N, C-alpha and C positions, 0 to 999 in steps of 0.2 A: 405537638409533634415530638416523637421520641428523639433523644440525642443520638448523634451518629455513633456507630459502634466504635469508631476510632477513639472517641472521647473516653471510652471505658478502658481502652488498652493503654493504661498509663505506666504501670510498672512492668519490669522485665518478667516477673513471675506470672502476671496476668497474660502477658504476651505469649509466653511459652505455653500456658494453658490453652490459649485460643488456637495455637498451632496444632496442639495435640487433638483438640476437638475437631479441627478441620481435617485432620488426617483420617478421621473416621476409623475404619477397621484396618487401615494400612499400618503395619507394625515394622519399625526399624529396631533391630536388636543391636544394642551398643555395647561394645567390649573395650572400653577405653583402657582398662588396666592391662589387658593382654597386649595392647598396641604400644605400651609404654617402652620407650627406648628404641623401638624399631626405626631404622633409618634406611634410606636408599633402597638397595636391592633386597635387603631383608624384609622391608615393609612390603614391597611389591610381590615378593615371593609368598609372603603370608596372605596377602589379599587373593592371589591367584589360586590358592588352595581351595577356596570355596566360591570363587567368582563364576557366575553363570555366563559362559561364552556362547550363548545361544546362537549368535549370528556369525560365528566363525572364530577360529583360533586367533588370538591376539587382536581381535577387533574390539577395542575397549569401549567404543561409544556407539556403534551401530544400534538402532537405525539413525542415530545422529552422526555428525561428522567431526565433533571436537577431537583434537589430537594434541599430543605433547611430544617434544623432542625426546627420542629414545623409546617412544611407544611403550611406556611402562607406567604403572600407577605411582602417584606422588602423594605423600602424606599431606593431609589437609593443613596441618600446622605449618607446612612450608610456605603457605601464603600469608604474608604479614597482614594483619587486620587493618581495616580502614582507619581505626582510631590512631594507629601508629603513624600512618601517612598524614592524618589530620594534625599532628603536632606541628608540622611546618606548613601544611596546606589547609588552614582553617576554612577559607572560603570554599574550596573544593569539597571539603568534607561536609560542610553545612548544606551546600546545594545538593550533593550526592545523596545525603540521608533522606531527603524528601523526594528525590527523583525516582523515576521508574526503574533505573538500573539497580538501585539498592533494594528495591521492593519487587524484583523480578520473580522471586520464588514464593514469598510468604503470603501473598494476598489471597483472600478467599476466592477471588474471581479465577485466578490461575489454579489454585489448589482444587477447586470443585471439579474442573475438567480433568486435570491430570490424575486425580485420585480415582476417577472412574476408569481411566486407562489402566492404572495399577491394579485395581480390583478385578477388572474383567479380563485383562490379558497378561498381566505380570509386571513387576517393577522394572524388569530389564527393558521393556518397551518405552518406558519414560525417558530413557537416554536420548530419544529423538527430541523431546521437548527441552530437557534439561541441558542438552549441549549448548543451548543459548541461555536458558533461564537459570541454570545452576551448574556451570561447568566444573566447579570444584567437586561437587557430588559425583559427577561422571568420572573425572580423571583421578579421583582418589579411590574409586572402586566402591562407592557407597550405594550404587543402584543395582543391588543384587539381593536375592533372598538371604536372610540371616546375615545381614551386613555387619561387618566388624568396624564400621567407621563412625566416629563421633560426628553427629550432624549439627553441632552447634553453629556451624557457619551458615546454616540455612537462612538465618535472619538477615544476612547481608547480601544475598543474591549475587549480583555482579559487583565485586569489590574493586578497589583501585588496582590491585595486583593481578586481577584476572585480565582485564583489558590491557594493562600496561606490561604484561608479560608476553603478549603475543609477538612472535618473532617473524612469522610469515603467514600468508594466506594460501589456502589450498587451491581455490578457484572462486568463481562467483556463483557456486551452486547453493550457498547458504547452509542452513541447518547447523550452524556452528562450524563454518568452513575455515577454521584457523588452526594454527599450530603454536602452542605455548612453549616457552622456554622454562627452565627451572626458575621459579619466582625469585627475583633479585632486585634490590634497590640500588646496587652499585656494582661496578666491575673493577677488577684489579688493574694493575699497570699494563698488563698484556691484553686487556679487553675481555678477560674471562669473567663470567657472571659469578658473583659471590652470593650463595643462597641465603635466604632469611633476612632477619632484621640485623642492622648494624647500628652502632651508636650515632646519634644525630650529629655530633661534631665531625665525624668522619665524612658524612654527606656534605656538610657545610664547607669542609675543607676541600672537597673535590666535586663541585657541582657538575663539572663536565663529565665525570665518570658516573655520576648519578643519572644525568640526562641520557648517557649512552645506554644505561641499563633499562630505563623506563620509557624511552621514546624511540619511535621509528618513523621515518618519513611518510610511510603509507598510512599512518594514523590519521592524516589529514585528507585522505582520499575517500571518495564514495565506496570504493571497493572494500575498504575496512568495514564500513557499515553493512555492506552486502553480506558479510560473513554470517550475520544473524537476521538482517532485515530483508531476507529472501528465504523462502522455505518451500519445500516440496514434501509430498507424502509418498515415501518409497515403498516398494513391494514388501520389504521386511516388516514394515509397520502395519500396513493394511492387508497384507497377504492377497493383494488384488493386482495393482499395477501402479506405476508412477503417476501421480497427479500433482500439478502445480497448485500450491497452496496460496502464497502471496508473493508478489514479485516487485516490491517497492524499488529495488535497485534497477531492475529492467525498465520500470516506468520512468525513473529518472533518466536513464540512459537514452530512452526514446523521446525525452522531453526537449524543449527548446533550451533548457538550462544546461544541458550536458555539452552542447556544441558538437555532438557526435552523430546526430541524426539529421540528414538533409531534408527530411520529409515533414517537418513540423509546420503547422499553419502560421506560426508567428516566430519571431526571433527575440533573443534576450541575451544578456551578458552571462558568461559562464558562472554558475553557482553550484556549489557542492552541498551535500547534506549538512556538513558542518557550518557552512555559511549561514544557513537558516536556523538550525537547531542548536548551534553552539555559538551564538552571537556574542561578541565581546561586550562587556558592560563594566562599569566601575565596580571595583571590589569594595565590600563593606567590612571585611575581616582581613586579618593579616594572612598573607599567602605569598610564598616565595615564587609562585608561578605567575604573578602579575607582571604585566609589561606596560609601563607608562601609567600605572594605576588601574588598568583594565584587566579583565580576566575572561577567558573563554568559558562560556557558561557550561557548567556540569549539571544543570537542571534538565538539559535536553528537552526543552519545551516543545510540545507537540499537541496532541489531542486528548491525552488521558486526563480527564477530570475526575474519574471514579476513584482512583487510588488515593489522591490527596484528600478527596472528600471523605472517604472512609476512615482514613487515619487522622483526620483533623489537621492536615498540613495546610493551613490557611494561606501561608505565603506562597507555596507552590501552586495551590488552586487559583489564587488571584492572578498570579503571573501567567498561568496557563490560559485563563480566560482572556486576559489582556492580549496575549499572543494571538489567540484565535480571532478576536474582534478587530485588532488593529493591523492585521497582516495584509489587508486588501487582496485577499486570496481569491475571492469570487466576484463576479459582476452579475447582478440580477437585473434583467431588462424585461419590463412588460412591453413587449415589442409591438404587438398588433392586436386588433380586434377583428372579428369576422362575424357579420350578422347573418342569421339564418335566411336563406333565399338569395344571398348575394355571393357569387363565386369569388369576388375580389376581397383581399384583406385590406384593412385600414392600417397602413404602416408607412414609416415607423411612427408610433405614437409620439406625440409632442412636436412632430415636424409637419403633420398634415391635418387639415380640418376635417371634421366629421359630425354627423348627427346621431343622437341617441334618444330613443323615445320609450315610454312605458310599454311593457309587454314584449319588447325586443328580446329575442333569444340570441345570446352573444357568446362567441368563443373568444377566450383570451389566450394569446400566445405568449408564454413566459419562457425566456431564454436564459439559462444558467450557464455562465462561462467559467470554466476552471482556468482562471486567468494567471494566477501567480503561485500555484502549488506545483512543486517539482515531481508530483506523483498523482495518483488518482484521488478523486473524492468518491468513496472512502478507500483508504489503503488498508492493507493487511487483513485482519479478520472481520470481513464485512458482514458475516453472520451475527456478530455481536455488537459492533459499533452501529450507530444509527444517525444518518443525516437525512432530512426530508424537506420538501417544499410545503410551506403553509401559505395558502391563499385565502384572503378574506375580501369580500365585497360588502361594504357597509353603507347604510343610508345616512342622511344628514344628522340623525339623532344618534348614530353610532350602533344601530341595530344591525345584526347580521342579515344580509341578503343571501350570501353564500359563504360557506366555510369548508375548506378542505385542509387536512393536515393538522387537526387539533389533537390535543391529548385529552383522553377521558379522565374522569376523577380518579380512577385507579391507576393512572399513569400509562395505560396502554395507548398506542398510537392509532388514530383513525385508520380503519382498514382501507379507505379510499386514497390515503396519502401517497404521493409519489416519493419513494424513498430511494436513496442512492446506496442500496444494499444488494445482497444476493440471497439466494436460497439454495444451499447445498442439500442434496437428496441422497438417501441411502438406497440399498438394494430393494427395499420394499416400497419405494416411492414416498418415503416419509421425510419430513424436514429433520435435518441433523441438528438436534437440539443439544444444549450443554457443550457445544464445541467438541463433539466426539468426532474429530477429523478423520480418525482411522476407519470410520464407517462410510465416508463420502464415496459415492459412485458416479454422481452426475451433478450438474448445476442447472436448476430450473430456469434461472435468469440471473443476470448481473447488470445492474443499472448504474454502475459506477461511471463517472466522467473522467476520462483520461486527461492527463495534463495538457493544457492548451486547446482542448476541445470544448464543445458546447452541447448542452442538452435542451431540446425543445419539449416543453411540457404544456399540454393543452387543457383548458378548463372551460366548461360550458355552464352558463347560468341564465336565468330569465329575469329581466327587470320587472319588478312587481308593478301592477297597474296603478296602485295607489301610493307609490313610493314618493318620499320627500327627498328631493335632490339638494345638492349634488351627491353622487355616489363617490366613494373612494375605494380603489382596489389596491391591495397591498400583497406583494409576494415576498416571502422571506425564506431563507434557508436556515433551518434550525439543526442543532447537533447535540447529541448526548453520547457519552462514551459507551454506554451499555444499554441495550434495549430492555424494556421493562420486564418482559417475560423471563429473560436470563437472570435479572436481579431477583425476581421471584423464585427462580430455581435455586439461587444461592442462599437467600435469606428467608424465603417464605414470603407471603403477601404483605406481611405487616412490617414495613420498613419505610424510612423517609424516601421521598422522591428525589432522585439524583439530579444534578444540575443540567439544565438545558441552556445552550448558548446560541444566540442569534449570530450567524456568521456574516450575513449580508441581507439587505432588503431594498425594496423600492416601492414607492407609493405614487399613484397617479389619480388625479381627480377626473371624474366622468360627469360632465354636466348633462342634464336632461335638456335636449334641444341642441344648440350649436356649441361645438367645441373647437376653439381656435388653437393654432400652434402655441406652444409654451416654451420658455427658455429651458435649455438643458441644465441639469444640476452638475456640480463639480465632479461627482463620481461617475457620470454617464460616459459611455463610449461615444465616439463620433459616429455619425450615421453610416459611413462606409463600413466601419467595424461591426456595427449592429447588424447590417445586412450580411456581412461575412459570417458572423456567428450563427445567424439564422440558417445560412446555407450549409454550414457545418452540421447543424442540428438536423436539417432535412437529409443531408447525405448519410448520416448515421442511422436515420430511420428509413433509408432506401426510397426516399421520395425524390427521385432523380430530376424529374421535370421541374418541381418546385425549387430544388437546389440550384438548377441552372438559372432560373429566373432571379434567384437571390444573388448569385455571383455576378450575373449581368448587371445588376444594380451597383455592385461593388466597382466594377470597371467603368461604369458610367460616371460614378462619383469620383473615382481615382483612376483615370486612364493611364497613369504612370506607374501603377502598382502591379508589379510583375506577378505577385502571388494571386491576384484576382484571376489572371488568365490561367495560371497553373491550376487553380481550384476548378475552373471550368473544365480543363483537360482531365483532371482527376475524376470529376463527376462523369464525364463521358466514358472514361475507361471503366469505371465501376458499373456503368449502364451498358457496357459492352458495345459502345458506339465508337470504336477505335478511330475510324476515319475522321469523325467529327472532332476528336481530341487534338489532332495534329495542329490545326490553325492556331488555337489559343496557346498551345505550348510553344510554337515557333514565335508567336508574338511576344511571349515572356522572354525568350532568348534574344529577341531583338532589343528589348529593354535592358536586359541583364545577360550579356553573353557569358557562356560557360556556367550559367546558374545551375547548381547541382540538382536542385529539386525538379526543375523543368527537364533537365537531361535524363533523369531517372525515369520519369513518366514517358518521355518521348522514346526511350529505349524499349518500353513495353509496347508502344505503338509500332516501332520498327520490327519487333519480334512478330507481332500479329500480322504485319503486312509482308513478312518474308524478306527482311533486310538484315541478315545476321551480322554482317560486318559493321553496319551503322549501330546496331544494338550494342555490340561489344564495345565499340569506340565510345559510345555515350556512357556506358556503365564503368568503363575504365577511368574516365574523367571523374566520375562521381567518387569512386574508390580512392583516387589520388587526393581528392579534396577531403574526403571523410573516410579514413581507413578503418574506423570502428563502426561503420554503418552496417548493421545486421542485414538490412534489406538489400543494399547494393552488393554486398558480398554474396548473399544467397542467389540473387538473380544473375550476377556475373558467373558464378559457378555453374548455374543451369545453362547459361549461354555457351560457356566453354564445353560443357558436357554434350550439348547438342551439336557442336562443331567437332566432336571427337578429339578435343584437346584435353586428354585425361590428366596430364600432369598439372596443367593450369587449373582445371576444375578441382583437383584434389587440394591444391594450394588455397583456393578460395574457401572451400568447405572446412578445411582445417583452421583457417583464419576465423571463420564464422564460429566454430566451436570454441575458439579462444575467447570470443566475445560472449557467446551464449552456449554453455556446455549442454544445454537441453534442447537445442534446435532440432526438430524432428527431420526437416529436409536435409540437414547435414548428416544425420545418422543414416538416413535412407540412401543417399547418394554415395556416401563413403563406403557403405557396405558393398555396393555394386562395384565401385571403382577399385577398392582394395582387392576384391576377389579377382578382378580382371588382371591385376598386377601380381597375383600370386601371394598376396599378403593375407592368407586365409584366416589366421588367428585374429588379426585386426578386423577383418571383414565380419567374422562371427561376432565379435564384441559389439561392433556397430549395429549389426542386425538385431542383436538381443536388446540393445538400448532402444532401437526404433520400435521393436515389438512392445516394450513396456511403456514407452512414452507416447505412442500414437493414441488417438482418441478411440475409446472403446465404442465400436459401432452400435452396441446395445444400450449405451448410456442414455440416449434421448428417451428411451422407453421409460426409464425410471423417472425422468423429469415429467413426462406426460402423465404418468400415474399421479404424481404430486399435484400437477395443475388441475387435473380433473377433480381431485378431492377438495381443491381450494379455489373455487371460482371467484371468491372475493378479491383475490390478488392475481388471478391468472392473466389478467390483461397486462400486467407488468412485463410479461414475457413477449408481448407483441411489440414490434419495432416502433409503431406509433399508436397511441390510444388516447381516449378522451376521459377526463375526470369530470363527471357530471353529477347533478343532484340525484340521478336515478341509480347510482352505484352505492347501494346500501348493504349492510350486513356486517356483523361483527367478525373479527378474526377468530378462527378456531385454533385449536392447539397447534396444528402443524404449521399454520401460517402466522404464528405469533409475532407481535412486534413489541 
């Protein structure tokens, strides 16, 4: 095997050479001498002389959102380098150097895609990406033709003083939704920021003034992370319309960990992004930021194994793998078997006896629960990351009876595998390869599992007539940070295989003949939760009758569990059997009076049955308990609108926009309500936002074109489907994995 490319990049000279190679035909003209001595307004005036304001006068960062106080260009040298901060913060610097933030710009994975954008549309369009990946380049005026900016800062991506100079957040729209102050590591006696580097003794003599310069209370909030860990594709970028790209912040806000959403299937303690990705650990190096010997991690451990593998950051790679394997993030449950010719399922496995014989055709029900992740599996760029289910059935000698989700010798994933990814499609019905997000027009499918939900994946195999038992069936969820075809696009076909991490697994023995109940393992869910997760999986696959049966098992096993009854009510509502939903919802409220989740769904029943006062009363109670509930605000606004309570409706939709600036229902209703009140300019603005953010009615046709071209993966777009031995065929170019 060839050594990793990162092993070659040892010296600074070689590193710079690799960057120039990755830039391809993208040219940055550097005029460092002419910039010498320019400060403040003289620097910004000099940049403005040649800056391409393609997206509007004084819009420095569009199609991105990065901003700076004063809305003018700042000299890149105004940002103290990370090495300067590392003098007192050795632990932070050591961790940061191997982390994704410090490598946000230079990696070949990022450069490959953004360079295509630069070559095909122009460097000014890359301000969309670099508002998060390289904000110094944006705010120093470097992203323009014939740039006058020294780009030596590219190697550091997000430095200490980019994040720690942010003074406020614009909204939760993402795409670099922050406002930087003039970079400073200390303030004066009046609290004014002192630009640039200062002698270390001055900082040590005034740690309170240092803290005032580099820390803000909102740095510890998920909204801070949302500035970049949420993204959309705006019209100026794609010249088409607004498209949501990824919404990790929204996913967290809708999860059980935010305590802001009453509609989650399970409950948990309040947990922020930082609680998970910046966990405190003992410091190994000297750092003035330690508290009691521990330090908030600046590795930001998550799922990126590709970057540390490429650069040879073995410590970061090992800690990332440990984080993924030890997090108890998923639960894998081989829940049931179903034999051909029998309408009943054998469930839950381990708790009921059953018979198995040679030649039996068997369906295996595998339930994957997103149990302890505060966002979806997979988050962010699902077209590049790859998680999938691997299922094996083996005989007593270890030979495969059935295998789905294997990797081929060339690293490509089995076309039959169930993967938690998506397939973005362009105007021609082709897979958007190389992460060319500005060409996306539709989504052929999205198999991600939202936080707290479960996916039911079905597999069919036949027990061989001459098999030697017992059989063993194993289901595991594997993950690698980048799919093989994308790595091939970046490096060509001749490169090492990148790490694959097993996130969770479960194995069960299948005896030929009688199978008696077996004890549960320590990681197994209780049977009531296993039924509950099955019901959630059925519900998401629109198998409402089966979902009802599963949730009935839940309340049978736990008659005191109010959410079991709420889940029954929810299923009846989605099945549009509103009258049947009332009884279980009222039962839940008997067990837990004023329970917000039950009140919300009961309000929908009241609306359907023509009881507007009861509907409003229930929703008001929900909003009182959960003022940041998107769904409750939206439905209460609609209820007020239908009662002609315009002022109250406006208040709810404006509150909804404060939570989610991109909510289409809020745009639509505010456009109508503002116009009725004579607020015509605001009405026109909301109408324009609605027009660009609503789903393009032609978009599904692009997806259908793609699915017709790729039957080997088209079943992934079907709410429920079977993975069988009959599903053969290699992935073609557009459906690559």
